[in-house]
N, C-alpha and C positions, 0 to 999 in steps of 0.2 A: 763622442758617443758616451752616454751615461746610462747606467742601469735604472730600471723603473723604480726600484726600491729607494734609490737615492733621491729622485725628484719627488716621490710621494712623501718622503720624510721632510722635504723642504716645505711641502704644502702643510704638513702637520705643524711645523714650527711657525710658519707664517700665519696660519688661520687661528691656531689655538693661542699663540703668544701675542697676537695683535687683534683684539676684539674689534669687529666692525671693518676689518680689512677686506679688500677685493683682490682676487687672483684670477688670472685668465689662462686658459689652455687654447692655443691656436695651432692649426695644422693645415695642410694643403686643402683638405675637405672637411666639411662639418662632421661626416661620419667618423673620421679619424680622431677628431678632438672629442667627440662624444664617447668613443671607445675608451679613451684615456680617462675621461671623467668617471666612467663606470668603474674603472680599476681603482681610482682614488676613493670613490664612494665605498667600494667593497672593503678597502683597507680601514676606513673609518668604522665600518660595521664590525670588523674583526677586533679593532681596539676596544670597542664597547663590550663585545662578548668576552674579551680577555679580562676586562675590569670587573664585569658582573657575570660570573660563571653561571651557566645554565640558562642564559637569555637566548631566546630563539633568534635565528639569523634575521637581521633587519636593522633599521636605523636605531641607534642607541639613544634613549631619551636624554642622556646627559651630553650628547654631542650634536645630533642633527635635529633640526626643527621639524615637528610632525607636518607632513604634507609639503615640505619644501625640498623634496628629492624628485627631480624631473630629469628628462633626457638632456636638458641643456644647462642645468645648474644644480648645485647643492648649497644649502644655507645652514650654517650652524646656529645654535642657540645664542652664541655670543655675538651674532650679527655678521660674522664673516661669511664670505660667499665666494664660490668658484663658478665661473661661466665657461662653457665650451663654445668656441667661435671658429668660423672658417678662416683660413689664412689668406685673406684678401685685404690689402690696405684700404681699399675703397669702401669696404662694408663694416669694418670694425672700429672706425674712428669714433671719438666721442667719449671714451672712458678716460677718467683722470684719477690721480692718486692711487695707482695700482701698486700693490705691494710685491706681487710676484707674477711674472709672465713666463709660461713654459711654451716654447715653440717646438712642436713635434715634427719629425721629418724635415728639419730645418733646411737641408740641402735642396728640397723641392719646393720651398716657399719662395715667392717672388721677392725681388729686391725691395719693392715699394712697401712690403710688409714691415721691414725693420724701420723704415722712415716713419711709418704710422704708429708703431708701438713705443719707440724710444721716448717721445714726449709724455707718454702716459706715466712714466716713472719719475718725471722731473721734480715734482713736489714731494712725493713720498720717499724719494731715494730708493725706489724698489729695485728688484733684481730681475734680469732677463736670463733665462736658462734655455739654451738652444741644444736640442737633442737630435740624433739621427745619423744615418749613414751618409757619407760624403756623396756628392753628385758632380764629380769633376772639379777641376781647378777654375771655377768661375762662380760668380754670384756672391751674395753677401755672406753666406756661410763660409765659403773659402776665404774671403777677405777677413772675416772675423777670426778665423783660425790663424791668420798671419799677424794679427794685431796684439800688442802686449796688454791692452786693457782687458782682454778676455782671459779668464782662467780656463785652461784646457784639461780635459780628461780623455784619455784614449783607452778604450776597452774593446779589443778585438774578440771575435767569437772564439778564438783559441783559448781565451782565458775564462770562458763560460763553461763550467763543469757539466752542464746538462746537454751540451752539444758534443757528440762523440768524435773522436779522431777519424773514425771510419767514414762518417757522414761528410766531414770536411774534405777528406781525400777524394770522395766521389764528386763533390761539388767542384773541387779544383780541376779535376779531369774534365768535367762537363762544361765549365764556364771559361776555363783558361785563366792564366795567372793575373791578367789585368783586371777583369771583372770580379774575379774571386778576391783580389786584393781590396777592391772597393767595397764589395758587399759583405765580406766576412772579416777582413782585416782592418776595416775602417780607414783605408788609405785614400788620399786624394790623388786621382789619376788625371792625366790630360784628357780633355774632351775628345771624343771620336771625330768631331768636326774640325778640330784644330789642325792647321797646316803645319805649324811649328810647335814644338813642346814649350810649355810655360817657362821652363828653366832657361831655354835659349833666348826667349823674348826678354826675360828679366836680366839676362847677362849683357844685353846690348843697350838697355835703357840707362839714361844719364840723369841722376838726381843732383844736379848742380845748377843753382840759379845763375852762376857766372859763365855757364857754358855758352860758347859762341856758336849759335846754331847757323848752319849754312842757309843761304838764301838763293833764290833763282836769278838774282841779278849778276 
């Protein structure tokens, strides 16, 4: 789980430092990816207004191309572009040489999404940033959390100063410790449909190619 200001700063570095680059925001629904695109667009406007004091709120002429701010994309004057896409592997294929892909609510995006977006960074050596609240110990987000190739950042709501301790205490009482741990402490918990906990299953698995597996003979 990573704060919005962190991944927005990644967009700034990727777009401003690499003219003509392409970045993508994907999420379980188009609405969610569009909302994040709006947040990034607002940040670009704020940068422009900080640089040029007294400028009315809106696209800064030194950053955004006039007329190229829409619900689904923003384009900078240096040719860099951000697109907002739904998190479906079947509908987002076809993009290549992508510099940065941000996956919002990654725990709720289907497994085939990762298979669709990984090849997009093959030539560009781009980065994939997966954000969101855990959704049980299953799926690609959980698997990525266990793999060394991913750099992990854990930011529970208790570390967020704008959320009060009183509110969190009320949520803990209302939700119970398991769901509270997932939603507010960013903890991966066993799925409610699992018969056995993931830790028990992992403890009986054998990762040995020479293991003599029993047969029915």
